[in-house]
N, CA, C, O and the ligand as a Tripos MOL2 file, in Angstrom:
@<TRIPOS>MOLECULE
protein
  261   259    66     0     0
PROTEIN
NO_CHARGES

@<TRIPOS>ATOM
      1 N          50.2770  -23.0510  -27.2750 N.3       1 MET1
      2 CA         50.8340  -23.7950  -28.4920 C.3       1 MET1
      3 C          49.6350  -24.4240  -29.2170 C.2       1 MET1
      4 O          48.7820  -25.0890  -28.6310 O.2       1 MET1
      5 N          49.6300  -24.1570  -30.5790 N.am      2 PRO2
      6 CA         48.5710  -24.8740  -31.2240 C.3       2 PRO2
      7 C          48.9450  -26.3540  -31.6010 C.2       2 PRO2
      8 O          50.0910  -26.7730  -31.7640 O.2       2 PRO2
      9 N          47.8370  -27.0360  -31.7050 N.am      3 VAL3
     10 CA         48.0000  -28.5000  -32.2160 C.3       3 VAL3
     11 C          48.0490  -28.6230  -33.6860 C.2       3 VAL3
     12 O          47.1520  -28.0750  -34.3250 O.2       3 VAL3
     13 N          48.9050  -29.2190  -34.2590 N.am      4 TYR4
     14 CA         49.0360  -29.3660  -35.6680 C.3       4 TYR4
     15 C          48.9560  -30.9250  -35.9500 C.2       4 TYR4
     16 O          49.1740  -31.8000  -35.1110 O.2       4 TYR4
     17 N          48.6140  -31.1140  -37.2410 N.am      5 GLU5
     18 CA         48.5190  -32.4130  -37.7250 C.3       5 GLU5
     19 C          49.7000  -32.6660  -38.7050 C.2       5 GLU5
     20 O          50.0870  -31.8480  -39.5400 O.2       5 GLU5
     21 N          50.1900  -33.8270  -38.5120 N.am      6 PHE6
     22 CA         51.3560  -34.0890  -39.2680 C.3       6 PHE6
     23 C          51.1220  -35.5030  -40.0200 C.2       6 PHE6
     24 O          50.5570  -36.4320  -39.4430 O.2       6 PHE6
     25 N          51.5760  -35.5950  -41.2880 N.am      7 GLU7
     26 CA         51.4290  -36.8260  -41.9660 C.3       7 GLU7
     27 C          52.8660  -37.2680  -42.4140 C.2       7 GLU7
     28 O          53.6000  -36.5140  -43.0530 O.2       7 GLU7
     29 N          53.2410  -38.6040  -42.0210 N.am      8 CYS8
     30 CA         54.5600  -39.0730  -42.4580 C.3       8 CYS8
     31 C          54.4360  -39.6610  -43.7780 C.2       8 CYS8
     32 O          53.3820  -39.6230  -44.4130 O.2       8 CYS8
     33 N          55.5610  -40.2340  -44.2200 N.am      9 THR9
     34 CA         55.6330  -40.7280  -45.5790 C.3       9 THR9
     35 C          54.6940  -42.0060  -45.7620 C.2       9 THR9
     36 O          54.2310  -42.3320  -46.8550 O.2       9 THR9
     37 N          54.4860  -42.6350  -44.6690 N.am     10 ASN10
     38 CA         53.6470  -43.8760  -44.6990 C.3      10 ASN10
     39 C          52.0840  -43.5010  -44.5750 C.2      10 ASN10
     40 O          51.2200  -44.3760  -44.6390 O.2      10 ASN10
     41 N          51.8010  -42.2110  -44.4030 N.am     11 GLY11
     42 CA         50.3910  -41.9180  -44.3750 C.3      11 GLY11
     43 C          49.8210  -41.8590  -43.0690 C.2      11 GLY11
     44 O          48.6040  -41.7150  -42.9570 O.2      11 GLY11
     45 N          50.6580  -41.9650  -41.9320 N.am     12 HIS12
     46 CA         50.2000  -41.8470  -40.6080 C.3      12 HIS12
     47 C          49.8870  -40.4290  -40.2590 C.2      12 HIS12
     48 O          50.6340  -39.5300  -40.6450 O.2      12 HIS12
     49 N          48.8010  -40.1800  -39.5360 N.am     13 ILE13
     50 CA         48.4960  -38.8690  -39.0930 C.3      13 ILE13
     51 C          48.8670  -38.7670  -37.5920 C.2      13 ILE13
     52 O          48.4230  -39.5480  -36.7510 O.2      13 ILE13
     53 N          49.6660  -37.8060  -37.3320 N.am     14 THR14
     54 CA         50.0730  -37.5500  -35.8550 C.3      14 THR14
     55 C          49.5560  -36.1970  -35.5600 C.2      14 THR14
     56 O          49.7250  -35.2980  -36.3840 O.2      14 THR14
     57 N          48.9270  -35.9820  -34.4280 N.am     15 GLU15
     58 CA         48.6030  -34.8450  -33.8350 C.3      15 GLU15
     59 C          49.6350  -34.3140  -32.7890 C.2      15 GLU15
     60 O          49.8200  -34.9680  -31.7620 O.2      15 GLU15
     61 N          50.2500  -33.2590  -32.9920 N.am     16 GLU16
     62 CA         51.2390  -32.7950  -31.9910 C.3      16 GLU16
     63 C          51.1690  -31.3100  -31.6030 C.2      16 GLU16
     64 O          50.8880  -30.4190  -32.4050 O.2      16 GLU16
     65 N          51.4400  -31.1260  -30.3410 N.am     17 LEU17
     66 CA         51.5230  -29.8260  -29.8550 C.3      17 LEU17
     67 C          52.8850  -29.2770  -30.1150 C.2      17 LEU17
     68 O          53.8410  -29.6720  -29.4470 O.2      17 LEU17
     69 N          53.0200  -28.3600  -31.0810 N.am     18 VAL18
     70 CA         54.4400  -27.8800  -31.3780 C.3      18 VAL18
     71 C          54.4920  -26.3180  -31.5070 C.2      18 VAL18
     72 O          53.4990  -25.6770  -31.8520 O.2      18 VAL18
     73 N          55.5600  -25.8020  -31.2470 N.am     19 PRO19
     74 CA         55.6410  -24.3160  -31.3670 C.3      19 PRO19
     75 C          55.3770  -24.0410  -32.7620 C.2      19 PRO19
     76 O          55.5500  -24.8710  -33.6540 O.2      19 PRO19
     77 N          54.9040  -22.7160  -32.9580 N.am     20 MET20
     78 CA         54.4430  -22.2280  -34.2730 C.3      20 MET20
     79 C          55.7310  -22.0880  -35.0700 C.2      20 MET20
     80 O          56.7880  -21.6690  -34.5990 O.2      20 MET20
     81 N          55.5320  -22.4900  -36.3500 N.am     21 GLY21
     82 CA         56.7120  -22.5180  -37.3050 C.3      21 GLY21
     83 C          57.2900  -23.7610  -37.4790 C.2      21 GLY21
     84 O          58.1390  -23.9370  -38.3530 O.2      21 GLY21
     85 N          56.8720  -24.7570  -36.6430 N.am     22 THR22
     86 CA         57.4880  -26.0590  -36.7740 C.3      22 THR22
     87 C          56.8810  -26.7800  -38.0370 C.2      22 THR22
     88 O          55.6670  -26.9340  -38.1670 O.2      22 THR22
     89 N          57.7890  -27.2030  -38.9370 N.am     23 LYS23
     90 CA         57.4130  -27.7660  -40.2440 C.3      23 LYS23
     91 C          57.3050  -29.2800  -40.2490 C.2      23 LYS23
     92 O          56.4950  -29.9130  -40.9260 O.2      23 LYS23
     93 N          58.1960  -29.7890  -39.4310 N.am     24 ASN24
     94 CA         58.2590  -31.3220  -39.4350 C.3      24 ASN24
     95 C          58.3070  -31.8820  -37.9680 C.2      24 ASN24
     96 O          58.6220  -31.1710  -37.0140 O.2      24 ASN24
     97 N          58.0090  -33.0580  -37.8700 N.am     25 THR25
     98 CA         58.0570  -33.7300  -36.5800 C.3      25 THR25
     99 C          58.2390  -35.1970  -36.8290 C.2      25 THR25
    100 O          58.3330  -35.6000  -37.9890 O.2      25 THR25
    101 N          58.2950  -36.0110  -35.8200 N.am     26 GLN26
    102 CA         58.5100  -37.4050  -35.9810 C.3      26 GLN26
    103 C          57.2000  -38.1780  -35.8560 C.2      26 GLN26
    104 O          56.3810  -37.8820  -34.9860 O.2      26 GLN26
    105 N          56.9990  -39.1910  -36.7450 N.am     27 CYS27
    106 CA         55.6650  -39.9280  -36.7650 C.3      27 CYS27
    107 C          55.6660  -40.6880  -35.4970 C.2      27 CYS27
    108 O          56.6440  -41.3620  -35.1730 O.2      27 CYS27
    109 N          54.5840  -40.6000  -34.7600 N.am     28 SER28
    110 CA         54.4290  -41.3720  -33.5150 C.3      28 SER28
    111 C          54.3350  -42.9450  -33.7470 C.2      28 SER28
    112 O          54.5340  -43.7300  -32.8200 O.2      28 SER28
    113 N          54.0430  -43.3300  -34.9440 N.am     29 GLN29
    114 CA         53.9020  -44.7400  -35.1620 C.3      29 GLN29
    115 C          55.0670  -45.3300  -35.8260 C.2      29 GLN29
    116 O          55.5010  -46.3930  -35.3810 O.2      29 GLN29
    117 N          55.6210  -44.7820  -36.8220 N.am     30 CYS30
    118 CA         56.7480  -45.4770  -37.4840 C.3      30 CYS30
    119 C          58.0640  -44.6520  -37.4020 C.2      30 CYS30
    120 O          59.0420  -44.9560  -38.0850 O.2      30 CYS30
    121 N          58.0570  -43.6620  -36.5940 N.am     31 LYS31
    122 CA         59.2080  -42.7770  -36.2140 C.3      31 LYS31
    123 C          59.8330  -42.2350  -37.4210 C.2      31 LYS31
    124 O          61.0080  -41.8750  -37.3560 O.2      31 LYS31
    125 N          59.1730  -42.1340  -38.5250 N.am     32 LYS32
    126 CA         59.6400  -41.4670  -39.7090 C.3      32 LYS32
    127 C          59.4420  -39.9180  -39.7340 C.2      32 LYS32
    128 O          58.7220  -39.4230  -38.8660 O.2      32 LYS32
    129 N          59.9950  -39.1690  -40.6120 N.am     33 LYS33
    130 CA         59.6480  -37.6620  -40.6340 C.3      33 LYS33
    131 C          58.2910  -37.5520  -41.0940 C.2      33 LYS33
    132 O          57.8180  -38.1840  -42.0380 O.2      33 LYS33
    133 N          57.6490  -36.6550  -40.3240 N.am     34 ALA34
    134 CA         56.3120  -36.2040  -40.6690 C.3      34 ALA34
    135 C          56.0680  -34.9560  -41.0580 C.2      34 ALA34
    136 O          56.5280  -34.1000  -40.3010 O.2      34 ALA34
    137 N          55.3960  -34.5120  -42.1510 N.am     35 ARG35
    138 CA         55.2150  -33.2590  -42.5390 C.3      35 ARG35
    139 C          53.9400  -32.6070  -42.0980 C.2      35 ARG35
    140 O          52.9060  -33.2730  -42.0290 O.2      35 ARG35
    141 N          53.9690  -31.3300  -41.7960 N.am     36 LYS36
    142 CA         52.8770  -30.6180  -41.2140 C.3      36 LYS36
    143 C          51.6840  -30.5270  -42.3430 C.2      36 LYS36
    144 O          51.9070  -30.2310  -43.5170 O.2      36 LYS36
    145 N          50.5310  -30.7910  -41.8720 N.am     37 ILE37
    146 CA         49.4190  -30.6250  -42.7240 C.3      37 ILE37
    147 C          48.6250  -29.3290  -42.2730 C.2      37 ILE37
    148 O          48.3730  -29.0590  -41.0990 O.2      37 ILE37
    149 N          48.2880  -28.6080  -43.3100 N.am     38 LEU38
    150 CA         47.7200  -27.2160  -42.9030 C.3      38 LEU38
    151 C          46.2450  -27.4860  -42.5000 C.2      38 LEU38
    152 O          45.4000  -27.8100  -43.3350 O.2      38 LEU38
    153 N          45.9950  -27.3440  -41.2510 N.am     39 SER39
    154 CA         44.6950  -27.5910  -40.6020 C.3      39 SER39
    155 C          43.6620  -26.5980  -40.9810 C.2      39 SER39
    156 O          42.4950  -26.7810  -40.6320 O.2      39 SER39
    157 N          43.9970  -25.6020  -41.6450 N.am     40 THR40
    158 CA         43.0790  -24.6170  -42.0790 C.3      40 THR40
    159 C          42.2090  -25.1980  -43.0740 C.2      40 THR40
    160 O          41.1340  -24.6350  -43.2810 O.2      40 THR40
    161 N          42.5440  -26.3580  -43.7940 N.am     41 CYS41
    162 CA         41.7220  -26.9650  -44.8790 C.3      41 CYS41
    163 C          40.4680  -27.4350  -44.3010 C.2      41 CYS41
    164 O          39.4170  -27.2560  -44.9170 O.2      41 CYS41
    165 N          40.4900  -28.0610  -43.0890 N.am     42 SER42
    166 CA         39.3630  -28.7180  -42.4850 C.3      42 SER42
    167 C          38.5120  -27.4470  -41.9930 C.2      42 SER42
    168 O          37.2920  -27.4840  -42.1500 O.2      42 SER42
    169 N          39.0250  -26.4890  -41.4900 N.am     43 PHE43
    170 CA         38.2520  -25.2630  -41.2010 C.3      43 PHE43
    171 C          37.4760  -24.7560  -42.1720 C.2      43 PHE43
    172 O          36.3130  -24.4130  -41.9630 O.2      43 PHE43
    173 N          38.1120  -24.6600  -43.4170 N.am     44 GLU44
    174 CA         37.3890  -24.2230  -44.5750 C.3      44 GLU44
    175 C          36.2490  -25.0380  -44.8760 C.2      44 GLU44
    176 O          35.1380  -24.5720  -45.1270 O.2      44 GLU44
    177 N          36.5570  -26.3760  -44.8450 N.am     45 LEU45
    178 CA         35.4170  -27.3020  -45.3210 C.3      45 LEU45
    179 C          34.2440  -27.2040  -44.3340 C.2      45 LEU45
    180 O          33.1020  -27.2190  -44.7930 O.2      45 LEU45
    181 N          34.4360  -27.1100  -43.0710 N.am     46 LYS46
    182 CA         33.4180  -26.8050  -42.1130 C.3      46 LYS46
    183 C          32.7150  -25.5600  -42.3400 C.2      46 LYS46
    184 O          31.4840  -25.5790  -42.3280 O.2      46 LYS46
    185 N          33.3750  -24.4220  -42.5560 N.am     47 GLY47
    186 CA         32.7940  -23.1550  -42.8190 C.3      47 GLY47
    187 C          32.0610  -23.1820  -44.2200 C.2      47 GLY47
    188 O          31.0700  -22.4680  -44.3730 O.2      47 GLY47
    189 N          32.4940  -23.9410  -45.1870 N.am     48 GLY48
    190 CA         31.8900  -23.9340  -46.4810 C.3      48 GLY48
    191 C          30.7170  -24.7490  -46.3800 C.2      48 GLY48
    192 O          29.7700  -24.4850  -47.1210 O.2      48 GLY48
    193 N          30.6360  -25.7850  -45.5000 N.am     49 GLY49
    194 CA         29.3220  -26.5850  -45.3760 C.3      49 GLY49
    195 C          28.2920  -25.7370  -44.7930 C.2      49 GLY49
    196 O          27.1430  -25.7450  -45.2340 O.2      49 GLY49
    197 N          28.7000  -24.9210  -43.7070 N.am     50 TRP50
    198 CA         27.7230  -24.0570  -43.0750 C.3      50 TRP50
    199 C          27.2130  -22.9780  -43.9970 C.2      50 TRP50
    200 O          26.0120  -22.7100  -44.0290 O.2      50 TRP50
    201 N          28.0320  -22.3990  -44.6910 N.am     51 TYR51
    202 CA         27.7900  -21.3770  -45.6500 C.3      51 TYR51
    203 C          26.9060  -21.8850  -46.7760 C.2      51 TYR51
    204 O          25.9110  -21.2350  -47.0980 O.2      51 TYR51
    205 N          27.2090  -22.9650  -47.3600 N.am     52 ALA52
    206 CA         26.4940  -23.6640  -48.3630 C.3      52 ALA52
    207 C          25.0420  -23.9000  -47.9170 C.2      52 ALA52
    208 O          24.1130  -23.6550  -48.6870 O.2      52 ALA52
    209 N          24.8460  -24.3670  -46.6920 N.am     53 ASP53
    210 CA         23.5720  -24.6830  -46.1390 C.3      53 ASP53
    211 C          22.6960  -23.4070  -46.1200 C.2      53 ASP53
    212 O          21.5520  -23.4050  -46.5740 O.2      53 ASP53
    213 N          23.2320  -22.4280  -45.6250 N.am     54 GLY54
    214 CA         22.3960  -21.1120  -45.5420 C.3      54 GLY54
    215 C          22.0930  -20.6200  -46.9650 C.2      54 GLY54
    216 O          21.0310  -20.0750  -47.2650 O.2      54 GLY54
    217 N          23.0750  -20.8450  -47.7980 N.am     55 TYR55
    218 CA         22.8780  -20.3490  -49.2330 C.3      55 TYR55
    219 C          21.7640  -21.1850  -49.9040 C.2      55 TYR55
    220 O          20.8880  -20.6290  -50.5660 O.2      55 TYR55
    221 N          21.8010  -22.4510  -49.7400 N.am     56 SER56
    222 CA         20.8680  -23.2730  -50.4250 C.3      56 SER56
    223 C          19.5050  -23.1870  -49.9080 C.2      56 SER56
    224 O          18.5650  -23.4120  -50.6710 O.2      56 SER56
    225 N          19.2850  -22.8450  -48.5370 N.am     57 SER57
    226 CA         18.0160  -22.7480  -47.9140 C.3      57 SER57
    227 C          17.4460  -21.3940  -48.4470 C.2      57 SER57
    228 O          16.2410  -21.2960  -48.6810 O.2      57 SER57
    229 N          18.2470  -20.4200  -48.6290 N.am     58 SER58
    230 CA         17.7530  -19.0800  -49.0160 C.3      58 SER58
    231 C          17.4120  -19.1140  -50.4750 C.2      58 SER58
    232 O          16.5790  -18.3560  -50.9730 O.2      58 SER58
    233 N          18.1200  -20.0680  -51.1810 N.am     59 LYS59
    234 CA         17.9370  -20.0990  -52.6150 C.3      59 LYS59
    235 C          16.5700  -20.8380  -52.8600 C.2      59 LYS59
    236 O          15.7830  -20.4500  -53.7240 O.2      59 LYS59
    237 N          16.3300  -21.9300  -52.0460 N.am     60 SER60
    238 CA         15.1860  -22.7210  -52.2910 C.3      60 SER60
    239 C          13.8930  -21.8280  -51.8690 C.2      60 SER60
    240 O          12.8050  -21.9760  -52.4250 O.2      60 SER60
    241 N          14.1020  -20.9730  -50.9240 N.am     61 LYS61
    242 CA         12.9970  -20.0240  -50.6440 C.3      61 LYS61
    243 C          12.3950  -19.2250  -51.8550 C.2      61 LYS61
    244 O          11.1910  -19.0370  -52.0340 O.2      61 LYS61
    245 N          13.4010  -18.7900  -52.6450 N.am     62 SER62
    246 CA         12.9380  -18.0500  -53.8090 C.3      62 SER62
    247 C          12.4740  -18.8360  -54.8650 C.2      62 SER62
    248 O          11.6980  -18.3370  -55.6800 O.2      62 SER62
    249 N          12.8600  -20.0520  -54.9710 N.am     63 THR63
    250 CA         12.4850  -20.9300  -56.1380 C.3      63 THR63
    251 C          11.1520  -21.5560  -55.7790 C.2      63 THR63
    252 O          10.4040  -21.9660  -56.6670 O.2      63 THR63
    253 N          10.8020  -21.6460  -54.3350 N.am     64 ASN64
    254 CA          9.6190  -22.2660  -53.8940 C.3      64 ASN64
    255 C           8.3290  -21.2990  -54.3170 C.2      64 ASN64
    256 O           7.2030  -21.7560  -54.5150 O.2      64 ASN64
    257 N           8.6250  -20.0910  -54.4080 N.am     65 LYS65
    258 CA          7.3960  -19.2470  -54.6490 C.3      65 LYS65
    259 C           6.5700  -19.5300  -55.8500 C.2      65 LYS65
    260 O           5.5620  -18.8610  -56.0780 O.2      65 LYS65
    261 ZN         54.3120  -43.1010  -39.7990 Zn       66 ZN66
@<TRIPOS>BOND
     1     1     2 1
     2     2     3 1
     3     3     4 2
     4     3     5 am
     5     5     6 1
     6     6     7 1
     7     7     8 2
     8     7     9 am
     9     9    10 1
    10    10    11 1
    11    11    12 2
    12    11    13 am
    13    13    14 1
    14    14    15 1
    15    15    16 2
    16    15    17 am
    17    17    18 1
    18    18    19 1
    19    19    20 2
    20    19    21 am
    21    21    22 1
    22    22    23 1
    23    23    24 2
    24    23    25 am
    25    25    26 1
    26    26    27 1
    27    27    28 2
    28    27    29 am
    29    29    30 1
    30    30    31 1
    31    31    32 2
    32    31    33 am
    33    33    34 1
    34    34    35 1
    35    35    36 2
    36    35    37 am
    37    37    38 1
    38    38    39 1
    39    39    40 2
    40    39    41 am
    41    41    42 1
    42    42    43 1
    43    43    44 2
    44    43    45 am
    45    45    46 1
    46    46    47 1
    47    47    48 2
    48    47    49 am
    49    49    50 1
    50    50    51 1
    51    51    52 2
    52    51    53 am
    53    53    54 1
    54    54    55 1
    55    55    56 2
    56    55    57 am
    57    57    58 1
    58    58    59 1
    59    59    60 2
    60    59    61 am
    61    61    62 1
    62    62    63 1
    63    63    64 2
    64    63    65 am
    65    65    66 1
    66    66    67 1
    67    67    68 2
    68    67    69 am
    69    69    70 1
    70    70    71 1
    71    71    72 2
    72    71    73 am
    73    73    74 1
    74    74    75 1
    75    75    76 2
    76    75    77 am
    77    77    78 1
    78    78    79 1
    79    79    80 2
    80    79    81 am
    81    81    82 1
    82    82    83 1
    83    83    84 2
    84    83    85 am
    85    85    86 1
    86    86    87 1
    87    87    88 2
    88    87    89 am
    89    89    90 1
    90    90    91 1
    91    91    92 2
    92    91    93 am
    93    93    94 1
    94    94    95 1
    95    95    96 2
    96    95    97 am
    97    97    98 1
    98    98    99 1
    99    99   100 2
   100    99   101 am
   101   101   102 1
   102   102   103 1
   103   103   104 2
   104   103   105 am
   105   105   106 1
   106   106   107 1
   107   107   108 2
   108   107   109 am
   109   109   110 1
   110   110   111 1
   111   111   112 2
   112   111   113 am
   113   113   114 1
   114   114   115 1
   115   115   116 2
   116   115   117 am
   117   117   118 1
   118   118   119 1
   119   119   120 2
   120   119   121 am
   121   121   122 1
   122   122   123 1
   123   123   124 2
   124   123   125 am
   125   125   126 1
   126   126   127 1
   127   127   128 2
   128   127   129 am
   129   129   130 1
   130   130   131 1
   131   131   132 2
   132   131   133 am
   133   133   134 1
   134   134   135 1
   135   135   136 2
   136   135   137 am
   137   137   138 1
   138   138   139 1
   139   139   140 2
   140   139   141 am
   141   141   142 1
   142   142   143 1
   143   143   144 2
   144   143   145 am
   145   145   146 1
   146   146   147 1
   147   147   148 2
   148   147   149 am
   149   149   150 1
   150   150   151 1
   151   151   152 2
   152   151   153 am
   153   153   154 1
   154   154   155 1
   155   155   156 2
   156   155   157 am
   157   157   158 1
   158   158   159 1
   159   159   160 2
   160   159   161 am
   161   161   162 1
   162   162   163 1
   163   163   164 2
   164   163   165 am
   165   165   166 1
   166   166   167 1
   167   167   168 2
   168   167   169 am
   169   169   170 1
   170   170   171 1
   171   171   172 2
   172   171   173 am
   173   173   174 1
   174   174   175 1
   175   175   176 2
   176   175   177 am
   177   177   178 1
   178   178   179 1
   179   179   180 2
   180   179   181 am
   181   181   182 1
   182   182   183 1
   183   183   184 2
   184   183   185 am
   185   185   186 1
   186   186   187 1
   187   187   188 2
   188   187   189 am
   189   189   190 1
   190   190   191 1
   191   191   192 2
   192   191   193 am
   193   193   194 1
   194   194   195 1
   195   195   196 2
   196   195   197 am
   197   197   198 1
   198   198   199 1
   199   199   200 2
   200   199   201 am
   201   201   202 1
   202   202   203 1
   203   203   204 2
   204   203   205 am
   205   205   206 1
   206   206   207 1
   207   207   208 2
   208   207   209 am
   209   209   210 1
   210   210   211 1
   211   211   212 2
   212   211   213 am
   213   213   214 1
   214   214   215 1
   215   215   216 2
   216   215   217 am
   217   217   218 1
   218   218   219 1
   219   219   220 2
   220   219   221 am
   221   221   222 1
   222   222   223 1
   223   223   224 2
   224   223   225 am
   225   225   226 1
   226   226   227 1
   227   227   228 2
   228   227   229 am
   229   229   230 1
   230   230   231 1
   231   231   232 2
   232   231   233 am
   233   233   234 1
   234   234   235 1
   235   235   236 2
   236   235   237 am
   237   237   238 1
   238   238   239 1
   239   239   240 2
   240   239   241 am
   241   241   242 1
   242   242   243 1
   243   243   244 2
   244   243   245 am
   245   245   246 1
   246   246   247 1
   247   247   248 2
   248   247   249 am
   249   249   250 1
   250   250   251 1
   251   251   252 2
   252   251   253 am
   253   253   254 1
   254   254   255 1
   255   255   256 2
   256   255   257 am
   257   257   258 1
   258   258   259 1
   259   259   260 2
@<TRIPOS>SUBSTRUCTURE
     1 MET1         2 RESIDUE 1 A MET
     2 PRO2         6 RESIDUE 1 A PRO
     3 VAL3        10 RESIDUE 1 A VAL
     4 TYR4        14 RESIDUE 1 A TYR
     5 GLU5        18 RESIDUE 1 A GLU
     6 PHE6        22 RESIDUE 1 A PHE
     7 GLU7        26 RESIDUE 1 A GLU
     8 CYS8        30 RESIDUE 1 A CYS
     9 THR9        34 RESIDUE 1 A THR
    10 ASN10       38 RESIDUE 1 A ASN
    11 GLY11       42 RESIDUE 1 A GLY
    12 HIS12       46 RESIDUE 1 A HIS
    13 ILE13       50 RESIDUE 1 A ILE
    14 THR14       54 RESIDUE 1 A THR
    15 GLU15       58 RESIDUE 1 A GLU
    16 GLU16       62 RESIDUE 1 A GLU
    17 LEU17       66 RESIDUE 1 A LEU
    18 VAL18       70 RESIDUE 1 A VAL
    19 PRO19       74 RESIDUE 1 A PRO
    20 MET20       78 RESIDUE 1 A MET
    21 GLY21       82 RESIDUE 1 A GLY
    22 THR22       86 RESIDUE 1 A THR
    23 LYS23       90 RESIDUE 1 A LYS
    24 ASN24       94 RESIDUE 1 A ASN
    25 THR25       98 RESIDUE 1 A THR
    26 GLN26      102 RESIDUE 1 A GLN
    27 CYS27      106 RESIDUE 1 A CYS
    28 SER28      110 RESIDUE 1 A SER
    29 GLN29      114 RESIDUE 1 A GLN
    30 CYS30      118 RESIDUE 1 A CYS
    31 LYS31      122 RESIDUE 1 A LYS
    32 LYS32      126 RESIDUE 1 A LYS
    33 LYS33      130 RESIDUE 1 A LYS
    34 ALA34      134 RESIDUE 1 A ALA
    35 ARG35      138 RESIDUE 1 A ARG
    36 LYS36      142 RESIDUE 1 A LYS
    37 ILE37      146 RESIDUE 1 A ILE
    38 LEU38      150 RESIDUE 1 A LEU
    39 SER39      154 RESIDUE 1 A SER
    40 THR40      158 RESIDUE 1 A THR
    41 CYS41      162 RESIDUE 1 A CYS
    42 SER42      166 RESIDUE 1 A SER
    43 PHE43      170 RESIDUE 1 A PHE
    44 GLU44      174 RESIDUE 1 A GLU
    45 LEU45      178 RESIDUE 1 A LEU
    46 LYS46      182 RESIDUE 1 A LYS
    47 GLY47      186 RESIDUE 1 A GLY
    48 GLY48      190 RESIDUE 1 A GLY
    49 GLY49      194 RESIDUE 1 A GLY
    50 TRP50      198 RESIDUE 1 A TRP
    51 TYR51      202 RESIDUE 1 A TYR
    52 ALA52      206 RESIDUE 1 A ALA
    53 ASP53      210 RESIDUE 1 A ASP
    54 GLY54      214 RESIDUE 1 A GLY
    55 TYR55      218 RESIDUE 1 A TYR
    56 SER56      222 RESIDUE 1 A SER
    57 SER57      226 RESIDUE 1 A SER
    58 SER58      230 RESIDUE 1 A SER
    59 LYS59      234 RESIDUE 1 A LYS
    60 SER60      238 RESIDUE 1 A SER
    61 LYS61      242 RESIDUE 1 A LYS
    62 SER62      246 RESIDUE 1 A SER
    63 THR63      250 RESIDUE 1 A THR
    64 ASN64      254 RESIDUE 1 A ASN
    65 LYS65      258 RESIDUE 1 A LYS
    66 ZN66       261 GROUP 0 **** ****
């Protein structure tokens, strides 16, 4: 089972191991309903940083000449 992040209406972030397809869970701090956050966002950020690094270094190589 994948770990998902959930954010409740108070802004608490809860990480929970839930079955795929689960959209809501209970906040571990205030016990309110928490909504699933798409964790793919952080994945894309990391990948984008890595990609941008490689891109900028190859770009500076050509401008250095
Ligand atoms: Zn909460």
